[in-house]
BALOBA-1460 file (C-alpha; in Angstrom, 3 decimals):
// residues 156
<rec num="1" residu="x" x="0.000" y="0.000" z="0.000"/>
<rec num="2" residu="x" x="2.866" y="2.357" z="0.822"/>
<rec num="3" residu="x" x="4.327" y="1.766" z="-2.661"/>
<rec num="4" residu="x" x="1.046" y="2.766" z="-4.323"/>
<rec num="5" residu="x" x="0.828" y="5.978" z="-2.291"/>
<rec num="6" residu="x" x="4.480" y="6.754" z="-2.982"/>
<rec num="7" residu="x" x="4.010" y="6.187" z="-6.731"/>
<rec num="8" residu="x" x="0.884" y="8.351" z="-6.769"/>
<rec num="9" residu="x" x="2.655" y="11.200" z="-4.956"/>
<rec num="10" residu="x" x="5.681" y="10.833" z="-7.225"/>
<rec num="11" residu="x" x="3.531" y="10.877" z="-10.383"/>
<rec num="12" residu="x" x="1.607" y="13.904" z="-9.127"/>
<rec num="13" residu="x" x="4.896" y="15.720" z="-8.374"/>
<rec num="14" residu="x" x="6.185" y="14.992" z="-11.863"/>
<rec num="15" residu="x" x="2.994" y="16.389" z="-13.383"/>
<rec num="16" residu="x" x="3.257" y="19.532" z="-11.251"/>
<rec num="17" residu="x" x="6.916" y="20.038" z="-12.163"/>
<rec num="18" residu="x" x="6.190" y="19.454" z="-15.820"/>
<rec num="19" residu="x" x="3.482" y="22.096" z="-15.613"/>
<rec num="20" residu="x" x="6.227" y="24.722" z="-15.507"/>
<rec num="21" residu="x" x="7.255" y="23.960" z="-19.109"/>
<rec num="22" residu="x" x="5.315" y="25.176" z="-22.141"/>
<rec num="23" residu="x" x="4.296" y="22.863" z="-24.971"/>
<rec num="24" residu="x" x="7.119" y="22.861" z="-27.501"/>
<rec num="25" residu="x" x="7.144" y="21.804" z="-31.113"/>
<rec num="26" residu="x" x="10.247" y="19.732" z="-30.406"/>
<rec num="27" residu="x" x="8.189" y="17.493" z="-28.123"/>
<rec num="28" residu="x" x="4.850" y="17.448" z="-29.942"/>
<rec num="29" residu="x" x="5.654" y="18.134" z="-33.569"/>
<rec num="30" residu="x" x="3.708" y="20.588" z="-35.653"/>
<rec num="31" residu="x" x="0.022" y="20.138" z="-36.371"/>
<rec num="32" residu="x" x="-3.410" y="20.931" z="-35.018"/>
<rec num="33" residu="x" x="-2.510" y="19.704" z="-31.528"/>
<rec num="34" residu="x" x="0.477" y="22.038" z="-31.360"/>
<rec num="35" residu="x" x="-1.608" y="24.981" z="-32.637"/>
<rec num="36" residu="x" x="-4.339" y="24.374" z="-30.048"/>
<rec num="37" residu="x" x="-2.021" y="23.771" z="-27.073"/>
<rec num="38" residu="x" x="1.086" y="25.873" z="-27.868"/>
<rec num="39" residu="x" x="0.213" y="28.590" z="-25.346"/>
<rec num="40" residu="x" x="-0.509" y="26.054" z="-22.624"/>
<rec num="41" residu="x" x="2.049" y="24.569" z="-20.305"/>
<rec num="42" residu="x" x="2.501" y="21.215" z="-18.714"/>
<rec num="43" residu="x" x="2.763" y="17.557" z="-19.430"/>
<rec num="44" residu="x" x="-1.005" y="17.165" z="-19.760"/>
<rec num="45" residu="x" x="-1.086" y="19.800" z="-22.512"/>
<rec num="46" residu="x" x="1.764" y="18.077" z="-24.347"/>
<rec num="47" residu="x" x="-0.011" y="14.737" z="-24.122"/>
<rec num="48" residu="x" x="-3.201" y="16.338" z="-25.442"/>
<rec num="49" residu="x" x="-1.281" y="17.995" z="-28.300"/>
<rec num="50" residu="x" x="0.393" y="14.725" z="-29.266"/>
<rec num="51" residu="x" x="-2.902" y="12.836" z="-29.028"/>
<rec num="52" residu="x" x="-4.674" y="15.426" z="-31.188"/>
<rec num="53" residu="x" x="-1.921" y="15.260" z="-33.803"/>
<rec num="54" residu="x" x="-1.886" y="11.472" z="-33.761"/>
<rec num="55" residu="x" x="-5.624" y="10.879" z="-33.905"/>
<rec num="56" residu="x" x="-6.577" y="13.517" z="-36.450"/>
<rec num="57" residu="x" x="-3.770" y="12.678" z="-38.936"/>
<rec num="58" residu="x" x="-3.260" y="16.360" z="-39.673"/>
<rec num="59" residu="x" x="0.529" y="16.605" z="-39.659"/>
<rec num="60" residu="x" x="0.918" y="15.335" z="-43.224"/>
<rec num="61" residu="x" x="-1.488" y="18.004" z="-44.436"/>
<rec num="62" residu="x" x="0.293" y="20.652" z="-42.378"/>
<rec num="63" residu="x" x="3.724" y="19.707" z="-43.682"/>
<rec num="64" residu="x" x="2.722" y="19.559" z="-47.351"/>
<rec num="65" residu="x" x="0.666" y="22.739" z="-47.218"/>
<rec num="66" residu="x" x="2.939" y="24.687" z="-44.878"/>
<rec num="67" residu="x" x="0.038" y="25.276" z="-42.452"/>
<rec num="68" residu="x" x="-0.657" y="24.323" z="-38.818"/>
<rec num="69" residu="x" x="2.709" y="25.781" z="-37.784"/>
<rec num="70" residu="x" x="4.491" y="23.212" z="-39.946"/>
<rec num="71" residu="x" x="7.349" y="24.535" z="-42.028"/>
<rec num="72" residu="x" x="6.890" y="23.423" z="-45.609"/>
<rec num="73" residu="x" x="9.819" y="21.547" z="-47.111"/>
<rec num="74" residu="x" x="12.192" y="23.725" z="-49.041"/>
<rec num="75" residu="x" x="10.937" y="24.634" z="-52.498"/>
<rec num="76" residu="x" x="13.736" y="22.763" z="-54.232"/>
<rec num="77" residu="x" x="13.030" y="19.579" z="-52.306"/>
<rec num="78" residu="x" x="9.303" y="19.797" z="-52.971"/>
<rec num="79" residu="x" x="9.987" y="20.637" z="-56.579"/>
<rec num="80" residu="x" x="12.406" y="17.711" z="-56.968"/>
<rec num="81" residu="x" x="9.840" y="15.353" z="-55.487"/>
<rec num="82" residu="x" x="7.192" y="16.579" z="-57.938"/>
<rec num="83" residu="x" x="9.631" y="16.374" z="-60.846"/>
<rec num="84" residu="x" x="10.636" y="12.866" z="-59.812"/>
<rec num="85" residu="x" x="7.009" y="11.710" z="-59.650"/>
<rec num="86" residu="x" x="6.257" y="13.363" z="-62.992"/>
<rec num="87" residu="x" x="9.240" y="11.651" z="-64.605"/>
<rec num="88" residu="x" x="8.308" y="8.301" z="-63.075"/>
<rec num="89" residu="x" x="4.823" y="8.549" z="-64.576"/>
<rec num="90" residu="x" x="5.776" y="10.049" z="-67.955"/>
<rec num="91" residu="x" x="9.357" y="9.027" z="-68.747"/>
<rec num="92" residu="x" x="8.714" y="7.836" z="-72.318"/>
<rec num="93" residu="x" x="6.711" y="10.949" z="-73.207"/>
<rec num="94" residu="x" x="9.349" y="13.232" z="-71.684"/>
<rec num="95" residu="x" x="12.053" y="11.419" z="-73.671"/>
<rec num="96" residu="x" x="10.074" y="11.892" z="-76.868"/>
<rec num="97" residu="x" x="9.565" y="15.618" z="-76.211"/>
<rec num="98" residu="x" x="13.214" y="16.191" z="-75.252"/>
<rec num="99" residu="x" x="14.345" y="14.454" z="-78.442"/>
<rec num="100" residu="x" x="12.133" y="16.877" z="-80.450"/>
<rec num="101" residu="x" x="13.008" y="19.913" z="-78.342"/>
<rec num="102" residu="x" x="9.379" y="20.783" z="-77.583"/>
<rec num="103" residu="x" x="6.066" y="19.383" z="-76.449"/>
<rec num="104" residu="x" x="3.564" y="19.292" z="-73.636"/>
<rec num="105" residu="x" x="5.599" y="16.980" z="-71.393"/>
<rec num="106" residu="x" x="8.761" y="19.049" z="-71.834"/>
<rec num="107" residu="x" x="6.790" y="22.212" z="-71.034"/>
<rec num="108" residu="x" x="5.403" y="20.582" z="-67.880"/>
<rec num="109" residu="x" x="8.864" y="19.412" z="-66.863"/>
<rec num="110" residu="x" x="10.182" y="22.949" z="-67.290"/>
<rec num="111" residu="x" x="7.322" y="24.389" z="-65.286"/>
<rec num="112" residu="x" x="7.892" y="21.892" z="-62.442"/>
<rec num="113" residu="x" x="11.587" y="22.772" z="-62.461"/>
<rec num="114" residu="x" x="10.823" y="26.489" z="-62.216"/>
<rec num="115" residu="x" x="11.848" y="27.473" z="-65.737"/>
<rec num="116" residu="x" x="10.297" y="30.840" z="-66.584"/>
<rec num="117" residu="x" x="8.991" y="31.800" z="-70.015"/>
<rec num="118" residu="x" x="12.172" y="33.716" z="-70.937"/>
<rec num="119" residu="x" x="14.356" y="30.643" z="-70.209"/>
<rec num="120" residu="x" x="12.058" y="28.068" z="-71.812"/>
<rec num="121" residu="x" x="13.626" y="28.034" z="-75.274"/>
<rec num="122" residu="x" x="17.159" y="27.752" z="-73.864"/>
<rec num="123" residu="x" x="16.009" y="24.996" z="-71.464"/>
<rec num="124" residu="x" x="14.398" y="22.987" z="-74.283"/>
<rec num="125" residu="x" x="17.401" y="23.371" z="-76.587"/>
<rec num="126" residu="x" x="19.912" y="22.483" z="-73.875"/>
<rec num="127" residu="x" x="18.029" y="19.299" z="-72.985"/>
<rec num="128" residu="x" x="17.560" y="18.355" z="-76.641"/>
<rec num="129" residu="x" x="21.278" y="18.754" z="-77.361"/>
<rec num="130" residu="x" x="22.096" y="16.684" z="-74.281"/>
<rec num="131" residu="x" x="19.582" y="13.906" z="-74.946"/>
<rec num="132" residu="x" x="22.244" y="11.163" z="-74.964"/>
<rec num="133" residu="x" x="23.691" y="12.425" z="-71.666"/>
<rec num="134" residu="x" x="20.214" y="12.403" z="-70.095"/>
<rec num="135" residu="x" x="18.884" y="9.114" z="-71.469"/>
<rec num="136" residu="x" x="22.035" y="7.044" z="-71.185"/>
<rec num="137" residu="x" x="20.405" y="3.669" z="-71.921"/>
<rec num="138" residu="x" x="17.075" y="2.023" z="-72.661"/>
<rec num="139" residu="x" x="16.853" y="0.988" z="-69.012"/>
<rec num="140" residu="x" x="17.597" y="4.377" z="-67.460"/>
<rec num="141" residu="x" x="15.428" y="5.102" z="-64.413"/>
<rec num="142" residu="x" x="13.517" y="8.281" z="-63.721"/>
<rec num="143" residu="x" x="15.848" y="9.106" z="-60.814"/>
<rec num="144" residu="x" x="18.886" y="8.764" z="-63.105"/>
<rec num="145" residu="x" x="17.165" y="10.964" z="-65.692"/>
<rec num="146" residu="x" x="16.490" y="13.629" z="-63.062"/>
<rec num="147" residu="x" x="20.099" y="13.516" z="-61.890"/>
<rec num="148" residu="x" x="21.325" y="13.679" z="-65.498"/>
<rec num="149" residu="x" x="19.063" y="16.658" z="-66.246"/>
<rec num="150" residu="x" x="20.359" y="18.458" z="-63.158"/>
<rec num="151" residu="x" x="23.949" y="17.697" z="-64.228"/>
<rec num="152" residu="x" x="23.282" y="19.082" z="-67.727"/>
<rec num="153" residu="x" x="21.632" y="22.223" z="-66.376"/>
<rec num="154" residu="x" x="24.351" y="22.827" z="-63.789"/>
<rec num="155" residu="x" x="27.159" y="22.294" z="-66.299"/>
<rec num="156" residu="x" x="26.618" y="25.772" z="-67.654"/>
């Protein structure tokens, strides 16, 4: 019985001591729970923030949209992910357009890579001239193509 009382008093003391600390993003992560409880302090608030984040599945939305106090991934990372997915889904069409130096898939690739209208012609020509450096074999993967395109564009 003494152990139960001791454990209860100890647990209560920990909760009271933890009440002195505010909810931090480092402990809870970003998301709806953090937004709701960020101005609260204490272990109970952190547990509620974590539970809210975990049960409402909102962190993914917050991270991808840059909302709910979640910092969106850097533009280049997000852009590279979108470019990679686009290439994975459309590799043959992109290859065809690059070989011609124009086309809908090449325009979309340029847009996803942040090529503005003034740079579009130079972008298309550079990729067309470097086709063999980009598509190095019949079995080239979309990730290799993306790396090869970045190498071509960064070569100057």
